[in-house]
N, CA, C and O atoms as CSV, one atom per row, in Angstrom:
chain,resi,resn,atom,element,x,y,z
A,1,MET,N,N,84.521,100.897,88.124
A,1,MET,CA,C,85.296,99.678,88.153
A,1,MET,C,C,86.404,99.702,87.114
A,1,MET,O,O,87.443,99.072,87.309
A,2,ALA,N,N,86.201,100.418,86.013
A,2,ALA,CA,C,87.209,100.468,84.964
A,2,ALA,C,C,88.490,101.112,85.457
A,2,ALA,O,O,89.568,100.831,84.934
A,3,ASP,N,N,88.383,101.983,86.469
A,3,ASP,CA,C,89.575,102.646,86.979
A,3,ASP,C,C,90.504,101.681,87.711
A,3,ASP,O,O,91.667,102.014,87.942
A,4,HIS,N,N,90.027,100.509,88.078
A,4,HIS,CA,C,90.865,99.527,88.759
A,4,HIS,C,C,91.379,98.434,87.820
A,4,HIS,O,O,92.045,97.504,88.274
A,5,GLU,N,N,91.084,98.527,86.532
A,5,GLU,CA,C,91.494,97.464,85.607
A,5,GLU,C,C,93.008,97.299,85.548
A,5,GLU,O,O,93.504,96.173,85.493
A,6,ALA,N,N,93.747,98.404,85.560
A,6,ALA,CA,C,95.212,98.310,85.529
A,6,ALA,C,C,95.725,97.628,86.799
A,6,ALA,O,O,96.655,96.823,86.745
A,7,LEU,N,N,95.122,97.952,87.927
A,7,LEU,CA,C,95.519,97.328,89.190
A,7,LEU,C,C,95.175,95.840,89.181
A,7,LEU,O,O,95.966,95.014,89.637
A,8,ILE,N,N,94.009,95.504,88.669
A,8,ILE,CA,C,93.612,94.095,88.571
A,8,ILE,C,C,94.588,93.334,87.685
A,8,ILE,O,O,94.983,92.214,88.010
A,9,GLU,N,N,94.978,93.936,86.572
A,9,GLU,CA,C,95.946,93.299,85.674
A,9,GLU,C,C,97.284,93.104,86.382
A,9,GLU,O,O,97.934,92.071,86.219
A,10,ARG,N,N,97.691,94.095,87.164
A,10,ARG,CA,C,98.959,93.995,87.902
A,10,ARG,C,C,98.895,92.863,88.934
A,10,ARG,O,O,99.867,92.130,89.115
A,11,ILE,N,N,97.757,92.726,89.605
A,11,ILE,CA,C,97.592,91.641,90.580
A,11,ILE,C,C,97.620,90.289,89.871
A,11,ILE,O,O,98.268,89.353,90.339
A,12,ASN,N,N,96.921,90.189,88.749
A,12,ASN,CA,C,96.861,88.919,88.019
A,12,ASN,C,C,98.200,88.508,87.421
A,12,ASN,O,O,98.438,87.321,87.199
A,13,SER,N,N,99.074,89.472,87.159
A,13,SER,CA,C,100.338,89.147,86.490
A,13,SER,C,C,101.546,89.147,87.423
A,13,SER,O,O,102.667,88.911,86.971
A,14,VAL,N,N,101.344,89.403,88.701
A,14,VAL,CA,C,102.488,89.459,89.613
A,14,VAL,C,C,103.139,88.082,89.753
A,14,VAL,O,O,102.459,87.056,89.798
A,15,ILE,N,N,104.461,88.086,89.819
A,15,ILE,CA,C,105.228,86.857,90.028
A,15,ILE,C,C,106.175,87.117,91.196
A,15,ILE,O,O,107.018,88.012,91.136
A,16,PHE,N,N,106.029,86.338,92.244
A,16,PHE,CA,C,106.887,86.474,93.414
A,16,PHE,C,C,108.037,85.477,93.338
A,16,PHE,O,O,107.916,84.422,92.715
A,17,THR,N,N,109.139,85.816,93.969
A,17,THR,CA,C,110.297,84.937,94.011
A,17,THR,C,C,110.028,83.782,94.970
A,17,THR,O,O,109.699,84.006,96.135
A,18,PRO,N,N,110.166,82.538,94.483
A,18,PRO,CA,C,110.003,81.402,95.393
A,18,PRO,C,C,111.253,81.259,96.272
A,18,PRO,O,O,112.373,81.457,95.802
A,19,VAL,N,N,111.054,80.917,97.534
A,19,VAL,CA,C,112.175,80.724,98.453
A,19,VAL,C,C,112.055,79.364,99.125
A,19,VAL,O,O,110.958,78.839,99.316
A,20,ARG,N,N,113.207,78.809,99.478
A,20,ARG,CA,C,113.276,77.555,100.236
A,20,ARG,C,C,114.312,77.728,101.334
A,20,ARG,O,O,115.192,78.583,101.229
A,21,ALA,N,N,114.216,76.941,102.364
A,21,ALA,CA,C,115.156,76.948,103.485
A,21,ALA,C,C,115.189,78.300,104.199
A,21,ALA,O,O,116.141,78.602,104.919
A,22,GLN,N,N,114.181,79.087,104.003
A,22,GLN,CA,C,113.986,80.318,104.770
A,22,GLN,C,C,112.489,80.544,104.841
A,22,GLN,O,O,111.729,79.941,104.084
A,23,VAL,N,N,112.067,81.402,105.738
A,23,VAL,CA,C,110.636,81.615,105.931
A,23,VAL,C,C,110.042,82.279,104.694
A,23,VAL,O,O,110.554,83.282,104.198
A,24,GLY,N,N,108.962,81.700,104.217
A,24,GLY,CA,C,108.216,82.263,103.092
A,24,GLY,C,C,106.733,82.087,103.353
A,24,GLY,O,O,106.327,81.313,104.220
A,25,TYR,N,N,105.925,82.821,102.588
A,25,TYR,CA,C,104.480,82.676,102.729
A,25,TYR,C,C,104.002,81.478,101.917
A,25,TYR,O,O,104.497,81.215,100.821
A,26,GLU,N,N,103.038,80.762,102.471
A,26,GLU,CA,C,102.407,79.633,101.791
A,26,GLU,C,C,101.852,80.113,100.452
A,26,GLU,O,O,101.021,81.019,100.411
A,27,MET,N,N,102.310,79.505,99.364
A,27,MET,CA,C,101.956,79.972,98.019
A,27,MET,C,C,100.453,79.940,97.762
A,27,MET,O,O,99.891,80.898,97.230
A,28,GLY,N,N,99.812,78.858,98.133
A,28,GLY,CA,C,98.377,78.732,97.889
A,28,GLY,C,C,97.565,79.786,98.611
A,28,GLY,O,O,96.585,80.298,98.070
A,29,HIS,N,N,97.965,80.114,99.832
A,29,HIS,CA,C,97.240,81.130,100.600
A,29,HIS,C,C,97.374,82.502,99.953
A,29,HIS,O,O,96.403,83.253,99.864
A,30,VAL,N,N,98.586,82.826,99.500
A,30,VAL,CA,C,98.803,84.125,98.851
A,30,VAL,C,C,98.008,84.196,97.552
A,30,VAL,O,O,97.345,85.197,97.281
A,31,ASP,N,N,98.073,83.135,96.749
A,31,ASP,CA,C,97.351,83.123,95.473
A,31,ASP,C,C,95.843,83.266,95.683
A,31,ASP,O,O,95.182,84.019,94.968
A,32,ASP,N,N,95.309,82.547,96.658
A,32,ASP,CA,C,93.873,82.648,96.949
A,32,ASP,C,C,93.500,84.054,97.408
A,32,ASP,O,O,92.456,84.582,97.021
A,33,PHE,N,N,94.350,84.658,98.229
A,33,PHE,CA,C,94.077,86.013,98.708
A,33,PHE,C,C,94.087,87.008,97.552
A,33,PHE,O,O,93.233,87.892,97.486
A,34,LEU,N,N,95.045,86.869,96.646
A,34,LEU,CA,C,95.102,87.782,95.497
A,34,LEU,C,C,93.852,87.635,94.633
A,34,LEU,O,O,93.339,88.625,94.111
A,35,ASP,N,N,93.363,86.409,94.479
A,35,ASP,CA,C,92.106,86.201,93.745
A,35,ASP,C,C,90.961,86.944,94.435
A,35,ASP,O,O,90.116,87.544,93.771
A,36,GLY,N,N,90.937,86.900,95.762
A,36,GLY,CA,C,89.916,87.618,96.518
A,36,GLY,C,C,90.023,89.128,96.361
A,36,GLY,O,O,89.007,89.823,96.318
A,37,LEU,N,N,91.254,89.644,96.273
A,37,LEU,CA,C,91.440,91.081,96.040
A,37,LEU,C,C,90.871,91.495,94.690
A,37,LEU,O,O,90.241,92.545,94.568
A,38,VAL,N,N,91.098,90.662,93.679
A,38,VAL,CA,C,90.575,90.964,92.346
A,38,VAL,C,C,89.051,91.020,92.386
A,38,VAL,O,O,88.448,91.929,91.815
A,39,VAL,N,N,88.428,90.059,93.053
A,39,VAL,CA,C,86.966,90.048,93.172
A,39,VAL,C,C,86.491,91.320,93.875
A,39,VAL,O,O,85.537,91.957,93.428
A,40,ALA,N,N,87.150,91.689,94.967
A,40,ALA,CA,C,86.761,92.896,95.709
A,40,ALA,C,C,86.886,94.141,94.838
A,40,ALA,O,O,85.998,94.993,94.852
A,41,LEU,N,N,87.965,94.257,94.089
A,41,LEU,CA,C,88.147,95.422,93.216
A,41,LEU,C,C,87.075,95.471,92.131
A,41,LEU,O,O,86.557,96.542,91.814
A,42,ARG,N,N,86.744,94.315,91.563
A,42,ARG,CA,C,85.708,94.276,90.518
A,42,ARG,C,C,84.341,94.650,91.079
A,42,ARG,O,O,83.498,95.184,90.359
A,43,GLN,N,N,84.120,94.374,92.351
A,43,GLN,CA,C,82.851,94.728,92.991
A,43,GLN,C,C,82.864,96.152,93.530
A,43,GLN,O,O,81.863,96.626,94.067
A,44,GLY,N,N,83.993,96.831,93.388
A,44,GLY,CA,C,84.088,98.207,93.848
A,44,GLY,C,C,84.289,98.351,95.345
A,44,GLY,O,O,84.099,99.436,95.897
A,45,ARG,N,N,84.671,97.266,96.008
A,45,ARG,CA,C,84.892,97.314,97.454
A,45,ARG,C,C,86.319,97.764,97.752
A,45,ARG,O,O,87.225,97.479,96.969
A,46,PRO,N,N,86.538,98.454,98.856
A,46,PRO,CA,C,87.901,98.842,99.237
A,46,PRO,C,C,88.705,97.610,99.653
A,46,PRO,O,O,88.161,96.669,100.231
A,47,VAL,N,N,89.995,97.627,99.356
A,47,VAL,CA,C,90.829,96.464,99.657
A,47,VAL,C,C,91.718,96.667,100.880
A,47,VAL,O,O,92.333,95.717,101.363
A,48,GLU,N,N,91.790,97.884,101.377
A,48,GLU,CA,C,92.696,98.157,102.501
A,48,GLU,C,C,92.382,97.283,103.713
A,48,GLU,O,O,93.295,96.723,104.320
A,49,ALA,N,N,91.119,97.160,104.072
A,49,ALA,CA,C,90.743,96.351,105.238
A,49,ALA,C,C,91.087,94.881,105.021
A,49,ALA,O,O,91.505,94.196,105.954
A,50,LEU,N,N,90.914,94.398,103.797
A,50,LEU,CA,C,91.258,93.003,103.500
A,50,LEU,C,C,92.744,92.762,103.708
A,50,LEU,O,O,93.145,91.769,104.316
A,51,VAL,N,N,93.560,93.682,103.197
A,51,VAL,CA,C,95.012,93.541,103.330
A,51,VAL,C,C,95.420,93.667,104.794
A,51,VAL,O,O,96.300,92.941,105.258
A,52,ASP,N,N,94.792,94.576,105.516
A,52,ASP,CA,C,95.127,94.761,106.929
A,52,ASP,C,C,94.802,93.529,107.772
A,52,ASP,O,O,95.482,93.260,108.762
A,53,MET,N,N,93.780,92.787,107.392
A,53,MET,CA,C,93.341,91.643,108.194
A,53,MET,C,C,94.024,90.331,107.822
A,53,MET,O,O,93.952,89.372,108.591
A,54,VAL,N,N,94.678,90.258,106.680
A,54,VAL,CA,C,95.203,88.979,106.204
A,54,VAL,C,C,96.365,88.495,107.078
A,54,VAL,O,O,97.203,89.279,107.524
A,55,ARG,N,N,96.385,87.201,107.301
A,55,ARG,CA,C,97.479,86.523,108.001
A,55,ARG,C,C,97.830,85.305,107.142
A,55,ARG,O,O,97.023,84.385,107.004
A,56,PHE,N,N,99.012,85.303,106.577
A,56,PHE,CA,C,99.423,84.183,105.739
A,56,PHE,C,C,100.160,83.141,106.569
A,56,PHE,O,O,100.934,83.475,107.466
A,57,SER,N,N,99.907,81.886,106.259
A,57,SER,CA,C,100.695,80.815,106.858
A,57,SER,C,C,102.100,80.891,106.281
A,57,SER,O,O,102.293,81.276,105.128
A,58,THR,N,N,103.078,80.520,107.098
A,58,THR,CA,C,104.452,80.542,106.614
A,58,THR,C,C,104.980,79.126,106.483
A,58,THR,O,O,104.510,78.200,107.145
A,59,VAL,N,N,105.961,78.981,105.618
A,59,VAL,CA,C,106.620,77.696,105.399
A,59,VAL,C,C,108.121,77.925,105.470
A,59,VAL,O,O,108.602,79.032,105.226
A,60,ARG,N,N,108.842,76.891,105.798
A,60,ARG,CA,C,110.296,76.977,105.798
A,60,ARG,C,C,110.895,75.842,104.970
A,60,ARG,O,O,111.834,76.068,104.205
A,61,PHE,N,N,110.381,74.657,105.107
A,61,PHE,CA,C,110.967,73.505,104.436
A,61,PHE,C,C,110.296,73.192,103.108
A,61,PHE,O,O,110.730,72.298,102.383
A,62,ARG,N,N,109.257,73.914,102.796
A,62,ARG,CA,C,108.614,73.817,101.483
A,62,ARG,C,C,108.811,75.141,100.772
A,62,ARG,O,O,109.167,76.146,101.387
A,63,GLU,N,N,108.581,75.129,99.492
A,63,GLU,CA,C,108.719,76.360,98.717
A,63,GLU,C,C,107.605,77.335,99.091
A,63,GLU,O,O,106.441,76.952,99.207
A,64,GLY,N,N,107.973,78.581,99.274
A,64,GLY,CA,C,107.015,79.634,99.594
A,64,GLY,C,C,107.387,80.900,98.851
A,64,GLY,O,O,108.411,80.947,98.170
A,65,TYR,N,N,106.564,81.923,98.977
A,65,TYR,CA,C,106.855,83.214,98.354
A,65,TYR,C,C,107.691,84.066,99.300
A,65,TYR,O,O,107.520,84.013,100.518
A,66,ALA,N,N,108.592,84.848,98.727
A,66,ALA,CA,C,109.428,85.757,99.506
A,66,ALA,C,C,108.535,86.725,100.283
A,66,ALA,O,O,107.736,87.452,99.693
A,67,VAL,N,N,108.673,86.729,101.584
A,67,VAL,CA,C,107.810,87.507,102.473
A,67,VAL,C,C,107.867,88.994,102.132
A,67,VAL,O,O,106.833,89.652,102.018
A,68,ARG,N,N,109.063,89.508,101.972
A,68,ARG,CA,C,109.229,90.943,101.720
A,68,ARG,C,C,108.537,91.361,100.419
A,68,ARG,O,O,107.877,92.399,100.366
A,69,GLU,N,N,108.693,90.556,99.382
A,69,GLU,CA,C,108.066,90.894,98.097
A,69,GLU,C,C,106.545,90.946,98.217
A,69,GLU,O,O,105.907,91.869,97.712
A,70,VAL,N,N,105.974,89.957,98.884
A,70,VAL,CA,C,104.516,89.914,99.041
A,70,VAL,C,C,104.040,91.115,99.850
A,70,VAL,O,O,103.073,91.776,99.472
A,71,ASP,N,N,104.720,91.399,100.965
A,71,ASP,CA,C,104.326,92.533,101.811
A,71,ASP,C,C,104.395,93.849,101.040
A,71,ASP,O,O,103.477,94.666,101.119
A,72,GLU,N,N,105.479,94.054,100.298
A,72,GLU,CA,C,105.630,95.300,99.537
A,72,GLU,C,C,104.592,95.397,98.425
A,72,GLU,O,O,104.056,96.473,98.161
A,73,PHE,N,N,104.311,94.270,97.774
A,73,PHE,CA,C,103.311,94.286,96.711
A,73,PHE,C,C,101.936,94.642,97.270
A,73,PHE,O,O,101.222,95.457,96.687
A,74,LEU,N,N,101.567,94.041,98.385
A,74,LEU,CA,C,100.260,94.335,98.976
A,74,LEU,C,C,100.173,95.791,99.423
A,74,LEU,O,O,99.122,96.418,99.288
A,75,ALA,N,N,101.259,96.327,99.947
A,75,ALA,CA,C,101.271,97.747,100.328
A,75,ALA,C,C,101.078,98.625,99.101
A,75,ALA,O,O,100.380,99.637,99.163
A,76,SER,N,N,101.692,98.244,97.986
A,76,SER,CA,C,101.535,99.041,96.765
A,76,SER,C,C,100.125,98.910,96.195
A,76,SER,O,O,99.604,99.861,95.613
A,77,VAL,N,N,99.504,97.743,96.355
A,77,VAL,CA,C,98.120,97.555,95.903
A,77,VAL,C,C,97.188,98.475,96.690
A,77,VAL,O,O,96.309,99.114,96.112
A,78,VAL,N,N,97.379,98.541,97.999
A,78,VAL,CA,C,96.550,99.420,98.829
A,78,VAL,C,C,96.750,100.868,98.410
A,78,VAL,O,O,95.781,101.607,98.240
A,79,ALA,N,N,98.005,101.277,98.244
A,79,ALA,CA,C,98.292,102.664,97.855
A,79,ALA,C,C,97.682,102.987,96.496
A,79,ALA,O,O,97.082,104.048,96.319
A,80,GLU,N,N,97.834,102.077,95.540
A,80,GLU,CA,C,97.295,102.316,94.197
A,80,GLU,C,C,95.768,102.319,94.208
A,80,GLU,O,O,95.148,103.071,93.457
A,81,SER,N,N,95.161,101.495,95.043
A,81,SER,CA,C,93.694,101.473,95.102
A,81,SER,C,C,93.144,102.782,95.661
A,81,SER,O,O,91.984,103.125,95.432
A,82,LYS,N,N,93.984,103.509,96.396
A,82,LYS,CA,C,93.589,104.813,96.938
A,82,LYS,C,C,93.941,105.955,95.994
A,82,LYS,O,O,93.690,107.118,96.309
A,83,GLY,N,N,94.520,105.634,94.842
A,83,GLY,CA,C,94.809,106.667,93.861
A,83,GLY,C,C,96.271,107.004,93.685
A,83,GLY,O,O,96.601,107.838,92.843
A,84,ALA,N,N,97.161,106.391,94.443
A,84,ALA,CA,C,98.592,106.639,94.262
A,84,ALA,C,C,99.050,105.955,92.978
A,84,ALA,O,O,98.487,104.926,92.606
A,85,PRO,N,N,100.061,106.498,92.287
A,85,PRO,CA,C,100.543,105.862,91.062
A,85,PRO,C,C,101.191,104.513,91.360
A,85,PRO,O,O,101.725,104.290,92.447
A,86,ALA,N,N,101.135,103.621,90.377
A,86,ALA,CA,C,101.756,102.310,90.521
A,86,ALA,C,C,103.265,102.481,90.595
A,86,ALA,O,O,103.833,103.285,89.856
A,87,PRO,N,N,103.924,101.735,91.478
A,87,PRO,CA,C,105.378,101.843,91.568
A,87,PRO,C,C,106.042,101.248,90.339
A,87,PRO,O,O,105.487,100.364,89.685
A,88,GLU,N,N,107.230,101.737,90.033
A,88,GLU,CA,C,107.993,101.192,88.909
A,88,GLU,C,C,108.453,99.796,89.286
A,88,GLU,O,O,108.851,99.549,90.425
A,89,GLN,N,N,108.397,98.882,88.322
A,89,GLN,CA,C,108.848,97.525,88.572
A,89,GLN,C,C,110.364,97.501,88.560
A,89,GLN,O,O,110.988,98.029,87.640
A,90,SER,N,N,110.959,96.895,89.569
A,90,SER,CA,C,112.405,96.749,89.630
A,90,SER,C,C,112.713,95.321,90.035
A,90,SER,O,O,111.880,94.653,90.647
A,91,PRO,N,N,113.904,94.848,89.699
A,91,PRO,CA,C,114.239,93.475,90.068
A,91,PRO,C,C,114.297,93.321,91.581
A,91,PRO,O,O,114.623,94.275,92.287
A,92,PRO,N,N,113.984,92.129,92.088
A,92,PRO,CA,C,114.019,91.909,93.532
A,92,PRO,C,C,115.418,92.169,94.073
A,92,PRO,O,O,116.416,91.821,93.442
A,93,GLN,N,N,115.476,92.782,95.242
A,93,GLN,CA,C,116.749,93.079,95.877
A,93,GLN,C,C,116.744,92.480,97.265
A,93,GLN,O,O,115.702,92.371,97.911
A,94,GLU,N,N,117.926,92.093,97.710
A,94,GLU,CA,C,118.066,91.619,99.076
A,94,GLU,C,C,118.124,92.825,99.990
A,94,GLU,O,O,119.087,93.591,99.949
A,95,GLN,N,N,117.110,93.001,100.810
A,95,GLN,CA,C,117.059,94.107,101.743
A,95,GLN,C,C,116.548,93.586,103.069
A,95,GLN,O,O,116.091,92.447,103.172
A,96,SER,N,N,116.630,94.413,104.059
A,96,SER,CA,C,116.119,94.066,105.378
A,96,SER,C,C,114.628,93.757,105.281
A,96,SER,O,O,113.910,94.410,104.524
A,97,HIS,N,N,114.160,92.775,106.033
A,97,HIS,CA,C,112.764,92.335,105.979
A,97,HIS,C,C,111.782,93.424,106.397
A,97,HIS,O,O,110.630,93.398,105.962
A,98,HIS,N,N,112.191,94.362,107.210
A,98,HIS,CA,C,111.249,95.325,107.758
A,98,HIS,C,C,111.366,96.720,107.164
A,98,HIS,O,O,110.662,97.623,107.615
A,99,THR,N,N,112.223,96.935,106.173
A,99,THR,CA,C,112.405,98.264,105.611
A,99,THR,C,C,111.687,98.351,104.276
A,99,THR,O,O,112.070,97.639,103.348
A,100,PRO,N,N,110.662,99.189,104.128
A,100,PRO,CA,C,109.980,99.312,102.848
A,100,PRO,C,C,110.902,99.921,101.797
A,100,PRO,O,O,111.721,100.783,102.114
A,101,ALA,N,N,110.772,99.474,100.538
A,101,ALA,CA,C,111.593,99.993,99.452
A,101,ALA,C,C,111.275,101.459,99.202
A,101,ALA,O,O,112.179,102.244,98.916
A,102,ASP,N,N,110.029,101.835,99.303
A,102,ASP,CA,C,109.605,103.217,99.109
A,102,ASP,C,C,109.142,103.743,100.463
A,102,ASP,O,O,108.164,103.239,101.015
A,103,PRO,N,N,109.826,104.746,101.008
A,103,PRO,CA,C,109.455,105.208,102.344
A,103,PRO,C,C,108.055,105.803,102.426
A,103,PRO,O,O,107.527,105.973,103.525
A,104,HIS,N,N,107.439,106.125,101.284
A,104,HIS,CA,C,106.099,106.707,101.284
A,104,HIS,C,C,105.006,105.647,101.275
A,104,HIS,O,O,103.834,105.968,101.473
A,105,VAL,N,N,105.376,104.380,101.046
A,105,VAL,CA,C,104.408,103.291,101.037
A,105,VAL,C,C,104.555,102.549,102.355
A,105,VAL,O,O,105.610,101.983,102.641
A,106,GLU,N,N,103.508,102.552,103.148
A,106,GLU,CA,C,103.549,101.892,104.445
A,106,GLU,C,C,103.201,100.421,104.278
A,106,GLU,O,O,102.149,100.085,103.734
A,107,VAL,N,N,104.080,99.548,104.744
A,107,VAL,CA,C,103.836,98.116,104.685
A,107,VAL,C,C,102.848,97.770,105.787
A,107,VAL,O,O,103.054,98.156,106.938
A,108,PRO,N,N,101.771,97.044,105.459
A,108,PRO,CA,C,100.790,96.709,106.482
A,108,PRO,C,C,101.444,95.969,107.641
A,108,PRO,O,O,102.213,95.031,107.429
A,109,GLY,N,N,101.145,96.380,108.841
A,109,GLY,CA,C,101.764,95.793,110.012
A,109,GLY,C,C,101.082,94.538,110.508
A,109,GLY,O,O,101.563,93.923,111.460
A,110,VAL,N,N,99.994,94.139,109.908
A,110,VAL,CA,C,99.259,92.994,110.426
A,110,VAL,C,C,99.633,91.692,109.750
A,110,VAL,O,O,99.176,90.629,110.171
A,111,ILE,N,N,100.446,91.747,108.724
A,111,ILE,CA,C,100.873,90.511,108.083
A,111,ILE,C,C,102.022,89.970,108.916
A,111,ILE,O,O,103.107,90.551,108.946
A,112,GLU,N,N,101.782,88.874,109.579
A,112,GLU,CA,C,102.785,88.339,110.478
A,112,GLU,C,C,102.837,86.830,110.338
A,112,GLU,O,O,101.941,86.209,109.766
A,113,GLU,N,N,103.891,86.258,110.865
A,113,GLU,CA,C,104.117,84.831,110.759
A,113,GLU,C,C,103.037,84.054,111.499
A,113,GLU,O,O,102.669,84.393,112.624
A,114,GLN,N,N,102.541,83.015,110.856
A,114,GLN,CA,C,101.612,82.096,111.495
A,114,GLN,C,C,102.384,80.820,111.800
A,114,GLN,O,O,103.032,80.263,110.913
A,115,HIS,N,N,102.324,80.357,113.025
A,115,HIS,CA,C,103.094,79.207,113.443
A,115,HIS,C,C,102.371,77.918,113.095
A,115,HIS,O,O,101.146,77.833,113.181
A,116,GLY,N,N,103.150,76.915,112.701
A,116,GLY,CA,C,102.604,75.620,112.374
A,116,GLY,C,C,102.302,74.811,113.624
A,116,GLY,O,O,102.545,75.265,114.742
A,117,LEU,N,N,101.778,73.628,113.433
A,117,LEU,CA,C,101.375,72.760,114.530
A,117,LEU,C,C,102.554,72.431,115.437
A,117,LEU,O,O,102.428,72.494,116.660
A,118,PHE,N,N,103.696,72.082,114.854
A,118,PHE,CA,C,104.872,71.732,115.647
A,118,PHE,C,C,105.268,72.885,116.560
A,118,PHE,O,O,105.546,72.681,117.741
A,119,LYS,N,N,105.292,74.069,116.022
A,119,LYS,CA,C,105.702,75.233,116.804
A,119,LYS,C,C,104.685,75.535,117.907
A,119,LYS,O,O,105.060,75.904,119.020
A,120,ARG,N,N,103.407,75.377,117.595
A,120,ARG,CA,C,102.387,75.627,118.614
A,120,ARG,C,C,102.452,74.582,119.731
A,120,ARG,O,O,102.268,74.912,120.903
A,121,LEU,N,N,102.712,73.327,119.368
A,121,LEU,CA,C,102.753,72.265,120.370
A,121,LEU,C,C,103.993,72.339,121.249
A,121,LEU,O,O,103.920,72.143,122.462
A,122,PHE,N,N,105.136,72.625,120.622
A,122,PHE,CA,C,106.399,72.554,121.349
A,122,PHE,C,C,107.027,73.921,121.607
A,122,PHE,O,O,108.132,74.007,122.143
A,123,ARG,N,N,106.326,74.988,121.228
A,123,ARG,CA,C,106.783,76.360,121.469
A,123,ARG,C,C,108.190,76.595,120.930
A,123,ARG,O,O,108.997,77.269,121.570
A,124,ARG,N,N,108.486,76.045,119.761
A,124,ARG,CA,C,109.799,76.249,119.136
A,124,ARG,C,C,109.656,77.012,117.868
A,124,ARG,O,O,110.651,77.283,117.195
């Protein structure tokens, strides 16, 4: 478990860029999920399946976390939990939503937008 302490510290100290008026992940859902990742790492459980299965609710008119940052961070957590070195921290950059910053780190494909009640009812 001691081998994951640096990763746990990185998860506990991550700060995502808040966004408004664009699609972002629900802050509470992301924070709760990160807490669950820390618990899994402390118990020695693999985190890849957890990250692959997660679906975050999205927000547009409330403050949320930048989708790209969260996706890239989770991909780096999975890679680091498998023994890859931690990526260097760099300031957030405006890039395409679907292009990973590091071509060797695969962004999990299962993190996708969850539609709210209005969208489900009216298909908008």
